[in-house]
C-alpha positions in Angstrom: 34.9 -7.1 8.4 31.8 -4.9 8.4 29.2 -5.9 10.9 26.2 -7.1 8.8 23.8 -7.4 11.7 24.6 -3.9 13.0 24.1 -2.5 9.4 20.6 -4.1 9.3 19.8 -3.0 12.8 20.2 0.7 12.3 18.3 0.5 9.1 15.3 -1.2 10.9 15.6 -4.4 8.9 15.6 -7.0 11.6 12.5 -8.6 13.0 13.8 -11.9 14.5 17.3 -13.1 14.9 18.5 -16.4 16.3 21.0 -16.2 19.2 24.6 -16.4 18.1 24.0 -15.2 14.6 25.9 -11.9 14.9 28.9 -13.6 16.6 29.0 -16.3 13.9 29.1 -13.7 11.1 31.9 -11.8 12.8 34.1 -15.0 12.7 34.8 -14.5 9.0 33.0 -14.7 5.6 29.9 -16.9 5.7 27.3 -18.0 3.2 23.6 -17.2 3.6 20.5 -17.6 1.4 17.1 -16.1 0.6 14.4 -18.2 -1.0 12.2 -16.8 -3.7 9.2 -18.7 -5.2 9.1 -18.2 -9.0 5.4 -17.7 -9.2 5.8 -15.0 -11.8 8.4 -14.1 -14.4 9.3 -10.9 -12.5 10.1 -9.9 -8.9 7.9 -7.1 -7.4 8.9 -4.5 -4.9 7.6 -6.8 -2.1 10.7 -8.9 -2.8 13.0 -6.0 -2.6 13.6 -6.1 1.2 15.0 -9.7 1.0 17.0 -8.7 -2.1 18.5 -5.7 -0.3 19.4 -7.8 2.6 21.3 -10.1 0.3 23.0 -7.0 -1.2 24.1 -5.8 2.2 25.3 -9.3 3.0 27.6 -9.2 0.0 28.7 -5.7 0.6 29.8 -6.8 4.1 32.1 -9.4 2.6 29.9 -12.5 2.8 28.6 -14.8 0.1 24.9 -14.4 -0.9 22.9 -17.3 -2.4 19.6 -16.7 -4.1 17.5 -19.8 -4.1 14.8 -19.9 -6.7 12.2 -22.4 -5.6 11.6 -24.4 -8.7 10.4 -27.4 -6.6 8.7 -25.5 -3.7 7.1 -23.2 -6.3 5.2 -26.2 -7.6 3.8 -26.8 -4.1 3.0 -23.3 -2.7 3.9 -21.8 0.7 0.9 -21.7 3.1 2.5 -18.7 5.1 0.2 -15.7 5.1 -2.1 -17.4 2.5 -5.8 -18.1 3.0 -6.0 -20.6 0.2 -3.8 -22.8 -2.0 -2.1 -21.3 -5.0 -2.2 -22.7 -8.5 0.6 -25.1 -9.3 3.0 -24.3 -12.1 4.3 -26.5 -14.8 8.0 -27.1 -15.5 8.2 -24.9 -18.6 6.6 -21.9 -16.9 8.9 -22.3 -13.9 12.0 -22.5 -16.1 11.0 -19.3 -17.8 10.3 -17.5 -14.5 13.6 -18.6 -13.0 15.6 -17.2 -16.0 13.8 -13.9 -15.7 14.3 -13.6 -12.0 18.1 -14.3 -12.3 18.4 -11.5 -14.8 16.7 -9.1 -12.4 18.8 -10.2 -9.4 21.9 -9.5 -11.4 21.1 -5.8 -11.1 21.5 -6.0 -7.4 24.1 -8.7 -6.8 27.5 -9.5 -8.3 27.2 -12.9 -10.0 29.9 -12.4 -12.5 33.1 -11.3 -10.8 36.0 -13.5 -9.6 35.5 -12.4 -6.0 35.3 -15.2 -3.5 32.0 -13.9 -2.3 30.3 -13.6 -5.7 26.6 -14.3 -5.6 25.3 -17.7 -6.6 21.8 -18.7 -7.9 20.5 -22.2 -7.1 17.3 -23.9 -7.9 15.9 -26.4 -5.5 14.3 -28.3 -8.3 17.9 -29.6 -9.2 18.1 -31.6 -5.9 14.5 -32.4 -5.4 13.5 -33.7 -8.9 15.1 -37.1 -8.5 14.4 -37.5 -4.7 11.7 -40.2 -4.4 8.8 -39.7 -2.0 9.7 -42.9 -0.1 13.3 -41.8 0.3 12.4 -38.3 1.4 10.0 -39.3 4.1 12.4 -42.0 5.3 15.6 -39.8 5.3 14.1 -36.4 6.2 10.5 -36.8 7.5 11.4 -39.0 10.4 13.5 -36.2 12.0 10.7 -33.6 12.4 7.5 -34.5 14.3 4.0 -33.6 13.2 3.6 -31.9 16.6 6.6 -29.6 15.8 5.1 -28.7 12.4 1.6 -28.1 13.7 2.9 -25.6 16.3 4.0 -23.2 13.5 1.8 -20.1 13.1 1.6 -20.6 9.3 0.0 -24.0 9.8 -2.1 -23.1 12.9 -3.8 -20.2 11.1 -4.8 -22.4 8.1 -6.1 -25.1 10.4 -8.0 -22.8 12.7 -11.7 -22.5 12.8 -11.4 -19.2 10.9 -10.1 -21.0 7.8 -12.7 -22.7 5.7 -10.2 -24.0 3.2 -8.0 -26.1 5.6 -4.7 -27.3 4.2 -3.8 -30.1 1.9 -0.9 -32.5 2.6 0.9 -30.9 -0.3 1.0 -27.6 1.4 1.7 -29.1 4.8 4.8 -30.7 3.3 6.2 -27.3 2.2 7.7 -26.6 5.6 9.7 -29.8 5.4 10.8 -29.2 1.9 12.1 -25.7 2.7 13.8 -27.2 5.8 15.5 -29.7 3.5 16.7 -26.8 1.3 18.6 -25.4 4.2 20.1 -28.8 5.1 21.2 -29.3 1.4 22.8 -25.8 1.2 24.5 -26.3 4.6 26.0 -29.6 3.4 26.8 -28.6 -0.2 27.5 -24.9 -0.1 28.5 -24.3 3.5 25.5 -22.1 4.0 25.0 -21.3 7.8 22.3 -18.7 7.7 18.8 -18.3 6.1 17.3 -14.9 5.6 13.8 -13.9 4.8 10.6 -12.1 5.7 9.1 -12.5 9.2 6.3 -14.6 7.8 9.1 -17.2 7.0 10.3 -17.6 10.6 8.5 -20.9 11.1 9.9 -22.4 7.9 13.4 -21.1 8.5 13.7 -22.4 12.0 12.4 -25.8 10.8 15.5 -25.9 8.6 17.9 -25.0 11.4 16.3 -27.6 13.6 16.7 -30.2 10.8 20.4 -29.4 10.6 20.7 -29.7 14.3 19.0 -33.1 14.5 20.6 -34.7 11.5 24.1 -33.2 11.5 24.4 -32.0 15.1 25.5 -28.6 13.8 24.3 -25.0 14.5 22.6 -23.1 11.7 21.1 -19.6 12.0 18.1 -17.5 11.1 17.4 -13.8 10.6 14.2 -12.2 9.4 13.1 -8.7 8.4 9.8 -7.1 9.2 7.0 -7.2 6.6 6.8 -3.7 5.2 3.6 -1.8 5.6 2.7 1.7 4.8 2.1 4.3 7.5 -1.7 4.1 6.9 -1.7 0.4 7.5 -2.3 -0.7 3.9 -0.2 -3.2 2.0 3.1 -2.0 0.7 3.9 -2.4 -3.0 0.3 -2.5 -4.2 -1.5 0.1 -6.1 -5.0 0.3 -7.6 -3.6 -1.3 -10.7 -1.8 -4.1 -8.8 1.8 -4.9 -8.0 4.8 -2.7 -8.8 7.0 -5.0 -10.7 10.7 -4.8 -11.5 10.2 -5.9 -15.1 9.8 -2.8 -17.3 7.3 -4.6 -19.5 5.0 -5.1 -16.5 5.6 -1.8 -14.7 7.3 1.0 -16.8 10.3 2.8 -15.3 8.1 5.9 -15.3 5.4 4.3 -13.1 8.1 2.7 -10.9 9.7 6.1 -10.4 6.3 7.7 -9.7 5.5 5.1 -7.0 8.6 6.1 -5.0 8.1 9.8 -5.7 4.7 9.7 -4.2 5.2 7.8 -0.9 4.2 9.5 2.3 6.7 11.5 4.3 6.6 9.0 7.2 7.1 6.1 4.9 10.0 7.8 3.0 12.0 8.1 6.3 11.8 4.3 6.7 12.1 3.4 3.1 15.3 5.4 2.5 17.0 3.2 5.1 15.6 0.0 3.8 15.7 0.4 0.0 18.9 2.4 -0.6 22.6 1.7 -0.1 23.2 5.3 1.2 25.3 5.4 4.4 24.0 6.3 7.8 25.4 9.9 7.9 24.0 10.7 4.4 20.6 9.3 5.4 20.4 11.2 8.7 21.3 14.4 6.9 18.6 13.8 4.3 16.0 13.1 6.9 16.9 16.3 8.9 16.7 18.4 5.7 13.4 16.8 4.7 11.9 17.6 8.1 12.9 21.2 7.8 11.1 21.6 4.4 8.9 18.6 3.6 7.4 20.4 0.6 10.6 19.9 -1.3 10.0 16.1 -1.1 13.8 15.6 -0.9 13.6 12.1 0.6 11.1 11.0 -2.1 13.2 12.3 -4.9 16.3 10.5 -3.5 14.3 7.3 -3.1 12.9 7.5 -6.6 16.3 8.2 -8.1 18.3 5.5 -6.2 15.8 2.8 -6.8 15.0 3.6 -10.5 18.7 3.7 -11.3 19.3 0.5 -9.4 16.5 -1.4 -11.1 16.4 0.2 -14.6 19.6 2.2 -15.1 20.6 5.9 -15.4 19.1 6.3 -18.8 15.6 5.1 -17.9 15.7 7.2 -14.7 16.4 10.3 -16.8 13.5 9.4 -19.2 11.2 9.0 -16.2 12.2 12.4 -14.8 11.6 13.9 -18.3 8.2 12.1 -18.5 7.3 13.5 -15.1 7.8 17.0 -16.3 5.3 16.5 -19.2 2.2 17.4 -17.3 3.6 20.0 -14.9 6.9 21.3 -16.2 8.4 23.0 -19.3 9.2 19.8 -21.2 10.1 19.9 -24.9 8.8 18.4 -28.0 12.0 16.3 -28.2 11.4 14.9 -24.7 7.8 14.1 -25.7 8.8 12.2 -28.8 11.5 10.3 -26.9 8.8 8.6 -24.8 7.9 5.0 -25.7 4.2 4.4 -26.3 3.6 2.7 -22.9 5.1 5.6 -21.0 3.3 8.2 -23.1 -0.1 6.5 -22.4 0.7 6.3 -18.7 1.8 9.9 -18.4 -1.4 11.0 -20.1 -3.7 8.5 -18.5 -7.2 9.9 -18.1 -6.6 12.7 -20.7 -9.7 13.1 -23.0 -9.3 11.5 -26.4 -10.8 12.0 -29.8 -10.4 10.2 -33.1 -9.7 11.3 -36.7 -8.8 9.5 -39.8 -5.5 9.7 -41.6 -7.5 10.6 -44.6 -8.5 13.8 -42.8 -4.9 15.1 -43.0 -3.5 17.5 -43.9 -6.0 20.0 -42.4 -5.9 23.5 -40.9 -5.4 23.8 -37.2 -8.8 25.5 -36.7 -10.6 22.7 -38.5 -8.8 20.1 -36.4 -9.7 21.9 -33.1 -13.3 22.8 -33.8 -14.6 20.7 -36.8 -12.9 17.3 -36.9 -12.8 17.3 -33.0 -14.8 19.1 -30.4 -11.8 20.4 -28.4 -13.2 23.9 -29.0 -16.9 24.6 -29.4 -16.3 26.9 -32.4 -13.5 28.0 -34.8 -13.8 31.5 -33.4 -12.8 30.4 -30.0 -10.0 28.3 -31.4 -8.7 31.2 -33.4 -8.6 33.5 -30.3 -6.6 30.9 -28.3 -4.2 30.3 -31.2 -3.6 34.0 -31.6 -2.9 34.3 -27.9 -0.3 31.5 -28.1 -2.5 29.2 -26.0 -2.4 26.1 -28.3 0.4 23.6 -28.6 0.9 20.5 -30.8 3.2 17.9 -29.3 4.6 20.6 -26.9 5.3 23.1 -29.7 3.4 26.3 -29.7 1.1 26.9 -32.8 2.1 30.4 -33.9 -0.4 30.8 -36.8 -4.0 30.2 -37.5 -2.9 29.0 -41.0 -0.9 26.1 -39.5 -1.4 22.9 -41.4 -1.5 19.7 -39.4 -0.1 16.7 -41.3 1.8 13.4 -40.9 4.9 15.2 -39.4 2.7 15.9 -36.4 1.8 12.2 -35.8 3.8 10.5 -33.0 4.3 6.7 -33.1 2.2 6.7 -36.3 -0.9 7.1 -34.2 -1.0 10.0 -31.7 -1.2 13.8 -31.7 -1.0 15.6 -28.4 -2.9 18.8 -28.3 -2.7 21.3 -25.4 -5.2 24.1 -24.7 -3.9 26.6 -22.2 -1.4 25.3 -19.5 -3.2 22.3 -18.1 -5.8 21.0 -20.6 -4.4 18.1 -22.7 -6.2 16.1 -25.5 -4.9 13.0 -27.3 -6.0 12.7 -30.9 -5.9 9.1 -32.1 -5.1 9.0 -35.8 -6.5 5.9 -37.4 
């Protein structure tokens, strides 16, 4: 059996690990889980570390369980939060859970007949009928307030630095997550909880609950919280989170995010976010250091993750889209872009508007009369005659060219190019 802990160790994916965890996993196939709060209908790349850990766990012959917190998502985890989150209703939660399962299926095997196939569980299923009285009688009596207050996630919120304090609702989160571990131990044979280092307090509460109620050993392993080399938060851009849902973050933008990470970050990320083996990664890092300008690591990262999250076809489209501004892309590649990707590729490009009633019209009129792309028809004529004007990536070869409906993409756009680098979007209304 492949050593799961050793696999994570060389990849730099272990922050804290409970004594005996590695030995337990080497005894034979085990079950472990990661908890995900369904606060949105998509995972974002901040979730990817935990998801990749589950993927490695399955690859090493163990059974991964993804717990979607339908119950705990209604409460909100105080860890690393300065204020309480908005509570979600059941309908929203059910929708979010379904979307998250679909995304997890790109990373984990839920469908095969393998004994270690992945399983998705929702803690709402075992919490919804558990009365408050029974819960505090059966579970609450085993964990002291002193124990719960000692956790960093609680201490920070109750410190003098925090103006908000903490409601009893959020204070109870730790106990509910602890009960999840107990339930999964009893019902699924789950001996290990995995998660980010900010979850260490909640995870160890679960293992303590198992020890006190069942007199059994349960284990914990956390991964470091990923930060960029410059100290800023990983996975955030000026426009917000990088999501795994293509409707929230297009495959092109997703691809570009990984393509543009810093060299120092790329060396860490290729170990954490890909399934490439140690030898391959070490070779890639060595080649990258010899010639950083080639951005070899970033290209591998972008490919591996885009294919994993969105598939080979979307990766190829993202590569083609990336060539639009800087490479020799074709008219066919341009027209193959969906509207969202087109607008993202050409974000910030000057725009102008014409009416459909203005078409057809001569190319010179379009460039210098109906728009102000050129200050005069004379300058437009010179540029066209010198092969310096393109419509939708096709060179305009004649000053007599007629622009008409065949040139409109998606029934609303014409892309004009002046020289090599100057683009204009004509909105046809």
